[in-house]
C-alpha positions, 0 to 999 in steps of 0.5 A: 500500500502507498502509505507514508508515515505522515498519512498514517499518523493523520489517519490515526489522528482522524480515528481518535477525533483529534484530542489535540490541545487546540481542539474546540470541542462543543457539546451541542446541548450547550447551544440549545440543540437537544436530543429527542426534541423532534425539532429541526436541528439543521439551522443550529448545526449550520450556525455552529459550523459557521461560527467555529469556522476558524478552529483548527480542529473542531469536534461537535459532540451529540449526546446520545438520542434522536436528532431530526433534520428537515428541509428549509423551504424558505431558504433552500432551492428544493430542486436540489436535495437540502443538506443536513450537515455540510462540511465544505472548504475546511479541515479538521472537523469531527462529528461524534454522534455518541450513538445517536439517531440522525433522522431525516425528512423528505428529500435530503442529503444527510452529509456533504463533505466537499473540498475538505481534509482531515474529517471524521464522522463517527458513532451515529445512524442515518434513517428516515421515518418515511423512506423512499421505498415502501414495503408490503407483504404478499398475501395471495396471488393468482394469474392476474392479481396480487393481494398486498398487505400494507401497513398504512401507518408506516407506508401511507398510500391512496388509490386514485383512478384505479392507481396505487400511490404511495405518500411521503413527506411532501411527495407522492409516487407510483411504484417505480419502473426501475426495479422492485425485489422480493424477499423470503419471509423468514431469513429476508434473503432475496428470493432464489433466482429472481432479479429485478421486477420478478413479478412482471409490470406491477407499475402498470397494475390497476388497484382496488381496496378490498374489504379485508383491508388488502390492496389488490393489484391487477396485472399478469403475473410472471411469477407467483411468490409464496404467501408471506413473501415481502416486496420492496417497491422503489419510488425513485432512483439516484436522488441524492447520496447519504454521505457525499464525499467530494474532492476531499482527503483523509476521511475517516468514517467509523461506527455508522449505521446507514439504514436508509439513503436516497441513492448511494449510502457513501459516495466518494468522488475525486477523494484521497485516503478514505477509511470506512470502519464498521460502517454498516449499510443495513436494513433496519430490523427493528422496523422489520424492513428488508431494504436500506439504500435506494442504490449502491451501499458505497461507490468510489469514483476517481479516487486516489491514495488508499481506500480501506473498508474494514468490518462493514456489513451490507443488507437491503441495499438497492445495488452493489456493496462496493463499486470502485473505478475511474472514468474513461474520457472519450476523445470527440475531436482533435482540436490542434497539435496539443488539444482535444475535445472530450465528451461531456459526462455527468460523472467525469472526474477530470484532469488537473494540471500535472496529471498524467493520462494514458491513451487507451486504444479502443480496438484493443483496450490497451494502455498506450502512450502517457501524456502530461496534462497542461490545462483543462477547460470546460466548454459548451460541448464538453472539456478542452484538454491541453497537453504539454506534448505534441499529440499529432499522430498520437491521439485521434477521435474515438480514443479514450483517455484514462487518468493515471493519478486517480486510481487508489490502492484498495483494502477490503477486509472482515466484511459481511456481504449478505444475500439480503441486498440486490446485485453483486458484492464488490466491484473493483477496477483500479490498477492500484494494489487491491487486497480482498481478504477475510470477508464473508460473502453470501450474495445474490449476484456475483460476490466479486466482479472485476469489469472495465467498461468502454460502452455504457458507463465508461468505468475504467481501471484495468487491474494489475495487482489483485489478491483475493484470499482467505475469504468464505463464499457461501451460496453466492450467485443465486441470481443472474447478476454476473457469471459466477461466484467470481466474475471477471468480464471487461467489455472487450471480447477476445477475438483469438488466442493472441488477443492482448489481455485487458486485466493483469495479475489476479490471484484467487488463493486460500478461499473457501467456496461453499457452493450449490452449483458449478459456476465458481469463476468466470474470467475473460481477458486476464493475463496471469491468473491464479486459482489455487489452494482453495477449498470447494465444498458442495452445499446442495442448498439450492437447485443449480441453474448456471452453465455446467462449468466450474472455471470458464476462461476466455482469452486468458493468458498464463493461467495457473490452477492447482492444489484446490481441494474439491468435495467429493460430491462437488459437480464438474471439477472441470475447466473450459477455455476459449481463445487460448493456446494450450500453453496458456493453462498450466495445472499442478498438484492436487485437484486438477480439473478436467479440460472440456473440449 
C-alpha cells in the first residue's frame, strides 16, 4: 500500500477525533440543540459550523438520542436535495454522534463533505421515518392479481383512478419502473433466482381496496411468490447520496449505521485516503424492513491514495456493496497539435494540471502512450484538454483517455456481504494494489466482479495487482447478476488466442467456496491468473441453474490452477477455455480439473 508515515499518523489522528490541545470541542446541548426534541436541528448545526469556522480542529459532540433534520423551504432551492450537515472548504472537523439517531425528512442529503481534509464522522445512524421505498407483504396471488398487505401507518398510500400511490413527506409516487425485489419471509434473503421486477409490470397494475383491508393489484403475473413473501417497491432512483464525499482527503468514517439513503449510502468522488470502519449499510430490523439504500451501499469514483473498508456489513441495499473505478474520457475531436475535445459526462472526474493520462486504444483496450496534462477547460460541448506534448499522430477521435493519478490502492477486509441486498458484492477496477481478504460473502449476484467498461458507463481501471484470499463464499450467485461466484468480464471480447489481455495479475488463493452449483469463476481477458489452494465444498442448498462449468476462461493468458481441494460430491471439477493456446493453462498438484473440449 502507498502509505507514508505522515498519512498514517493523520489517519490515526482522524480515528481518535483529534484530542489535540487546540481542539474546540462543543457539546451541542450547550447551544440549545437537544436530543429527542423532534425539532429541526439543521439551522443550529449550520450556525455552529459557521461560527467555529476558524478552529483548527473542531469536534461537535451529540449526546446520545434522536436528532431530526428537515428541509428549509424558505431558504433552500428544493430542486436540489437540502443538506443536513455540510462540511465544505475546511479541515479538521469531527462529528461524534455518541450513538445517536440522525433522522431525516423528505428529500435530503444527510452529509456533504466537499473540498475538505482531515474529517471524521463517527458513532451515529442515518434513517428516515418515511423512506423512499415502501414495503408490503404478499398475501395471495393468482394469474392476474396480487393481494398486498400494507401497513398504512408506516407506508401511507391512496388509490386514485384505479392507481396505487404511495405518500411521503411532501411527495407522492407510483411504484417505480426501475426495479422492485422480493424477499423470503423468514431469513429476508432475496428470493432464489429472481432479479429485478420478478413479478412482471406491477407499475402498470390497476388497484382496488378490498374489504379485508388488502390492496389488490391487477396485472399478469410472471411469477407467483409464496404467501408471506415481502416486496420492496422503489419510488425513485439516484436522488441524492447519504454521505457525499467530494474532492476531499483523509476521511475517516467509523461506527455508522446507514439504514436508509436516497441513492448511494457513501459516495466518494475525486477523494484521497478514505477509511470506512464498521460502517454498516443495513436494513433496519427493528422496523422489520428488508431494504436500506435506494442504490449502491458505497461507490468510489476517481479516487486516489488508499481506500480501506474494514468490518462493514451490507443488507437491503438497492445495488452493489462496493463499486470502485475511474472514468474513461472519450476523445470527440482533435482540436490542434496539443488539444482535444472530450465528451461531456455527468460523472467525469477530470484532469488537473500535472496529471498524467494514458491513451487507451479502443480496438484493443490497451494502455498506450502517457501524456502530461497542461490545462483543462470546460466548454459548451464538453472539456478542452491541453497537453504539454505534441499529440499529432498520437491521439485521434474515438480514443479514450484514462487518468493515471486517480486510481487508489484498495483494502477490503472482515466484511459481511449478505444475500439480503440486490446485485453483486464488490466491484473493483483500479490498477492500484487491491487486497480482498477475510470477508464473508453470501450474495445474490456475483460476490466479486472485476469489469472495465468502454460502452455504457465508461468505468475504467484495468487491474494489475489483485489478491483475493482467505475469504468464505457461501451460496453466492443465486441470481443472474454476473457469471459466477467470481466474475471477471471487461467489455472487450477476445477475438483469438493472441488477443492482448485487458486485466493483469489476479490471484484467487486460500478461499473457501461453499457452493450449490458449478459456476465458481468466470474470467475473460486476464493475463496471469491464479486459482489455487482453495477449498470447494458442495452445499446442495439450492437447485443449480448456471452453465455446467466450474472455471470458464476466455482469452486468458498464463493461467495457473492447482492444489484446490474439491468435495467429493462437488459437480464438474472441470475447466473450459476459449481463445487460448494450450500453453496458456498450466495445472499442478492436487485437484486438477478436467479440460472440456
